[in-house]
GUTI-511445 format. One line per field, with one value per residue (C-alpha): residue in one letter; residue number from 0; x, y, z. Coordinates in steps of 0.001 Angstrom, whole numbers, always signed. Layout:
GUTI-511445
residuo = [A/...]
num = [NUM/...]
c1 = [X/...]
c2 = [Y/...]
c3 = [Z/...]
END
This chain:
GUTI-511445
residuo = [M/I/L/A/D/N/K/K/K/P/K/A/P/A/E/E/K/P/L/L/K/P/N/K/L/Q/N/G/Q/T/I/G/L/V/A/P/A/S/N/V/W/E/D/A/E/I/H/F/A/I/D/I/I/K/S/F/G/F/S/V/K/Q/G/K/H/L/F/Q/R/S/A/Y/L/A/G/E/D/E/Q/R/A/D/D/I/N/A/M/F/A/D/K/E/V/Q/G/I/M/A/L/R/G/G/F/G/T/P/R/I/L/P/Y/L/D/F/P/T/I/E/E/N/P/K/V/L/V/G/Y/S/D/I/T/A/L/L/H/A/I/H/I/H/T/G/L/V/T/F/H/G/P/I/A/R/Q/S/Y/S/P/Y/T/L/A/E/F/K/K/V/L/M/T/P/E/H/P/M/V/I/G/S/P/P/P/F/E/P/E/E/G/R/A/E/L/E/N/R/L/H/Q/I/T/K/G/K/A/R/G/R/L/I/G/G/N/L/S/L/M/T/K/L/L/G/T/P/Y/E/P/D/F/K/N/K/I/L/I/L/E/E/V/G/E/E/P/Y/R/V/D/G/M/L/T/H/L/W/L/S/G/K/L/Q/Q/L/A/G/I/A/I/G/K/F/T/D/C/Q/P/T/K/P/G/P/S/R/S/I/E/A/I/F/Q/D/R/F/K/P/L/G/I/P/V/L/A/G/L/M/V/G/H/I/S/N/Q/T/T/F/P/L/G/V/E/A/E/L/D/V/D/K/G/T/L/T/L/L/E/S/G/V/T]
num = [0/1/2/3/4/5/6/7/8/9/10/11/12/13/14/15/16/17/18/19/20/21/22/23/24/25/26/27/28/29/30/31/32/33/34/35/36/37/38/39/40/41/42/43/44/45/46/47/48/49/50/51/52/53/54/55/56/57/58/59/60/61/62/63/64/65/66/67/68/69/70/71/72/73/74/75/76/77/78/79/80/81/82/83/84/85/86/87/88/89/90/91/92/93/94/95/96/97/98/99/100/101/102/103/104/105/106/107/108/109/110/111/112/113/114/115/116/117/118/119/120/121/122/123/124/125/126/127/128/129/130/131/132/133/134/135/136/137/138/139/140/141/142/143/144/145/146/147/148/149/150/151/152/153/154/155/156/157/158/159/160/161/162/163/164/165/166/167/168/169/170/171/172/173/174/175/176/177/178/179/180/181/182/183/184/185/186/187/188/189/190/191/192/193/194/195/196/197/198/199/200/201/202/203/204/205/206/207/208/209/210/211/212/213/214/215/216/217/218/219/220/221/222/223/224/225/226/227/228/229/230/231/232/233/234/235/236/237/238/239/240/241/242/243/244/245/246/247/248/249/250/251/252/253/254/255/256/257/258/259/260/261/262/263/264/265/266/267/268/269/270/271/272/273/274/275/276/277/278/279/280/281/282/283/284/285/286/287/288/289/290/291/292/293/294/295/296/297/298/299/300/301/302/303/304/305/306/307/308/309/310/311/312/313/314/315/316/317/318/319/320/321/322/323/324/325/326/327/328/329/330/331/332/333/334]
c1 = [+7267/+5433/+1724/+373/-1733/-4669/-4501/-7401/-6505/-7752/-11296/-12280/-13673/-17491/-17371/-14749/-12397/-12257/-9617/-6250/-3667/+82/+2211/+3838/+7471/+10124/+13831/+15958/+13490/+14300/+12879/+12700/+13732/+12077/+11713/+8173/+8282/+11365/+14904/+17242/+19848/+22933/+23616/+24985/+21409/+20344/+23106/+21941/+18399/+19783/+21576/+18376/+16517/+19392/+19290/+15924/+17605/+16366/+18258/+17796/+17073/+17535/+15138/+16748/+16253/+16801/+19671/+17955/+17131/+15095/+14854/+12443/+11571/+13455/+13719/+11064/+7498/+7757/+11028/+9608/+6508/+8605/+10563/+7342/+5925/+9208/+9355/+5858/+6690/+10001/+9547/+12654/+11115/+8739/+8142/+8605/+9623/+9699/+12970/+11132/+8083/+8405/+6476/+5435/+3703/+357/+2229/+3075/-352/-1455/+1680/+1089/+510/-2435/-2996/+625/+377/-2836/-1257/+1747/+487/+3312/+3759/+4140/+4954/+5549/+3853/+3445/+3384/+3278/-346/-1415/+375/-1038/-4601/-4274/-3015/-5549/-8488/-7539/-6347/-7847/-4335/-3875/-1123/+634/+998/+4196/+7825/+10074/+13483/+15445/+14896/+16103/+13486/+12790/+11966/+8289/+8343/+10198/+7756/+4688/+6247/+7082/+3805/+1769/+3976/+5955/+4191/+529/-2224/-5819/-7399/-4397/-4284/-2081/-1052/-1493/+935/+4112/+3909/+4238/+4580/+3096/+4698/+4698/+5107/+5105/+2238/+1901/+1518/+3309/+1415/-1838/-5028/-7922/-11544/-13382/-16543/-17030/-18333/-17301/-17006/-16262/-15163/-12340/-9318/-8472/-6309/-2829/-1545/-4323/-3018/-2693/-6166/-7459/-5506/-7080/-10634/-12256/-9620/-9794/-7731/-10138/-11013/-14578/-15307/-18624/-18658/-14858/-12583/-10427/-6917/-5264/-1825/-13/+3249/+4352/+972/-381/-3644/-5599/-4407/-5421/-8793/-9058/-8291/-10709/-13357/-12760/-13422/-16534/-17896/-17373/-19556/-16799/-16581/-20314/-19992/-17493/-18071/-15289/-12101/-8722/-6373/-2623/-43/-170/+3524/+4832/+1375/+1611/+1292/+4563/+3456/+2232/-1499/-4617/-4945/-7108/-5423/-5406/-7446/-10105/-10218/-10756/-13582/-15236/-15004/-15477/-17785/-20911/-20504/-21756/-19383/-16617/-13429/-10163/-7017/-3414/-2608/+973/+593/+2576/+5903/+7162/+9923/+7480/+5043/+2758/+2100/-1514/-2990/-5333/-8517/-8739/-11596/-10884/-12625/-12161/-13092/-12831/-13764/-10910/-8593/-7843/-7711/-7912/-7308/-10008/-8159/-4561/-3306/-1087/-1432]
c2 = [-21486/-24227/-24013/-27374/-29312/-29370/-25688/-23728/-20934/-17491/-16635/-13168/-11186/-11129/-7335/-4659/-4354/-1033/+1270/+940/+3641/+3310/+6025/+8445/+7968/+10176/+10724/+8403/+5521/+2022/+762/-2946/-3901/-7012/-8685/-10131/-10937/-11067/-10135/-7785/-9189/-8349/-7760/-4312/-3237/-4297/-2159/+680/+308/+360/+3615/+5093/+4383/+5789/+8976/+9766/+9745/+6241/+3229/-36/-3526/-6195/-9087/-12387/-13723/-10458/-11863/-15167/-16070/-18910/-18366/-15433/-15370/-13780/-17043/-19608/-18495/-19244/-17315/-14199/-14327/-14924/-11734/-9698/-11308/-10740/-7052/-6430/-8292/-6449/-3550/-1821/-1464/+1444/+1007/-1572/-1070/-3508/-3895/-4292/-5880/-8402/-11621/-13872/-11795/-13670/-16920/-15765/-14522/-17762/-17607/-14129/-13792/-11385/-11293/-10209/-7627/-6205/-5961/-4078/-1554/-73/+1742/-734/+687/-714/-1032/-3227/-6890/-5618/-4606/-8094/-7772/-4300/-5490/-8763/-6997/-4179/-6556/-8933/-6352/-2982/-1537/+1328/+286/+2444/+2073/+3980/+3777/+820/+1040/+55/+3278/+6832/+9297/+12260/+15535/+14898/+11311/+12399/+15247/+13001/+10256/+12660/+14569/+11349/+9389/+11955/+15345/+14500/+17070/+16782/+17510/+16754/+16597/+13766/+12437/+15622/+16042/+18041/+21756/+22501/+25940/+26032/+28417/+29112/+25819/+23782/+22008/+19187/+15691/+13148/+14027/+15207/+14495/+12951/+13281/+10103/+10817/+14104/+14401/+14004/+10821/+10128/+6815/+4813/+4051/+638/-422/-513/-2762/-3964/-7507/-8018/-6638/-9185/-12032/-11296/-11854/-14904/-15203/-14425/-11308/-9702/-6125/-4890/-2710/-1317/+2503/+2627/+4753/+2372/+3434/+1473/+1344/-1157/-1752/-3813/-5298/-5443/-3533/-6765/-8015/-4752/-5114/-8678/-7780/-4847/-7054/-9607/-6913/-5865/-9399/-10089/-7074/-5253/-2156/-1593/-1355/+1515/+5167/+6359/+5394/+7177/+5876/+6243/+5427/+2415/+2413/+557/-840/-461/-3343/-5158/-7097/-5886/-5865/-3966/-2964/-735/+2027/+2061/+5267/+3576/+619/+2961/+4731/+1445/-182/+2806/+5268/+3049/+2805/+6368/+7123/+9759/+8549/+10501/+9256/+10430/+10633/+10065/+6450/+3571/+2560/+6105/+8291/+10821/+8828/+9564/+7553/+6740/+5069/+2115/+2395/+6109/+8378/+10418/+12600/+12368/+15552/+14923/+18474/+19886/+16970/+16196/+13286/+14563/+12625/+13628/+12010/+11112/+7571/+7851/+9149]
c3 = [+13785/+11874/+11096/+12244/+9770/+12178/+13057/+11672/+9331/+10400/+9420/+8300/+11256/+11381/+11467/+11091/+14032/+15916/+14472/+16223/+15558/+16162/+17717/+15296/+14405/+16017/+15500/+17597/+17534/+16330/+13050/+12290/+8761/+7295/+3890/+3730/+8/-2244/-1357/-3186/-5553/-3492/+204/-631/-1346/+2154/+3645/+1394/+2809/+6348/+5574/+4144/+7393/+9449/+7371/+9010/+12415/+13263/+14536/+12662/+13959/+11321/+10969/+11935/+8412/+6530/+4453/+3629/+28/-1446/-5220/-5666/-1951/+940/+2840/+3721/+4457/+8182/+8445/+6841/+9014/+12137/+11461/+11297/+14434/+16274/+15315/+16665/+19878/+20366/+22814/+21441/+17974/+17324/+13588/+10833/+7209/+4312/+2463/-856/-2463/-5265/-4696/-1845/+833/+569/+1329/+4870/+5970/+7713/+9882/+11301/+15042/+15004/+18809/+19365/+16593/+18057/+21515/+20130/+17539/+15449/+12169/+9300/+5881/+2393/-982/-4066/-2897/+704/-2/+1120/+4465/+5112/+4576/+6455/+9565/+9321/+8877/+11719/+14252/+13292/+13089/+10653/+8240/+5676/+1924/+1298/+233/+966/+2612/-484/-2430/-2503/-1280/-3526/-1746/-2540/-1196/+1930/+2637/+2211/+4364/+7186/+7221/+7441/+9859/+11846/+11865/+11270/+10953/+9826/+7534/+5295/+1511/+235/-3150/-5170/-8084/-7378/-8250/-11956/-13509/-17004/-19444/-23140/-24991/-21769/-19981/-17468/-18906/-16715/-13522/-15017/-13059/-14982/-13867/-14817/-12838/-11010/-7488/-3883/-1822/+1807/+3327/+4833/+2654/+1280/-1635/-3038/-5786/-8114/-8594/-4830/-4175/-6682/-5067/-1685/-2941/-1383/+1334/+5078/+4285/+1825/+2810/+3153/+102/+1333/+1355/+1093/-1080/-3109/-4139/-6947/-8569/-10769/-12619/-15588/-16506/-20070/-20631/-21168/-17778/-16083/-17803/-16529/-12922/-12875/-14481/-11705/-9087/-11007/-11474/-7763/-6975/-5101/-7305/-6966/-3175/-3180/-2307/-4621/-6438/-6410/-9083/-8770/-11426/-13742/-14599/-17662/-18412/-22192/-24676/-25305/-28388/-31803/-32357/-31304/-27673/-25540/-23567/-19777/-19899/-22044/-19652/-16702/-18520/-19452/-16038/-13689/-15475/-15241/-11454/-11058/-8169/-8007/-9712/-9997/-11747/-11558/-7848/-6722/-5636/-7063/-8561/-9101/-7711/-6247/-4143/-1243/+1916/+2737/+5839/+5387/+7419/+8080/+7017/+3903/+1341/-2407/-4270/-7995/-8963/-6866/-7666/-4013/-1587/+1992/+5205/+7677/+10551/+11283/+10870/+13971/+17499]
END
């Protein structure tokens, strides 16, 4: 599919689309495997991802261009978009998973067939660079999409349990993203998965968010989410503190942070300075940028580039309780 030069690019909807929920996943269904951004280094990793999906009891349908590579992209933009469009149109496919993130998802957004996607609602799950795809589809169709693990990873017991309870055995209300159980004892306390209350309080709103750099890239585009009265979830990996500061400042200067009901911060993995010299900590940056907003802000949830990660649905109503340290889904993301 080629986007003609005279074809108008999609405009952001004038108002939020009605919420559209996909059917829950069940054993025996067929999952489409696509690579919307980068590809893995070797084909063996694709076969590994296929085996991971099969381990859930699913069958796998491979995207036509799944094995394509074009430098740091998994094939040309039109090819990657075509695979996503085809999976939504395919009646044999009940859910879609991203092989990995990486780079390049925003490049394919103008090639997405939103009418076909809206007519064939299905679970779509991925994270990191896939954040752009999740939001674009949600904004233009109303479909609830899922920020969660990719196919090319091993699932820890925690990740597996969160994935299944959100996508396969949903209940509501449902607490998600809380740190794994930890038993303190003499000389031993939790540090790695410690929750941090930046601003106490309780907030209620629909969920948006994902990777910070992708949320920043969407600003000013037809795929920018509505921040008003939302709960924003953020995670990041491999960014220097000054770059995290810059991206959060961009969101602040654009007026987006001021519109939010609350903020739930996941993990900012490997975001330490890599060069000698003075630097602010990520914690100090959060305090500086979020505290003046006067809205509930909780840091440390299990979202991001980590082995134990939750799955959260974009667009559903949730409650953030900073005092209790919980994020609770008030409705299911699937039917």
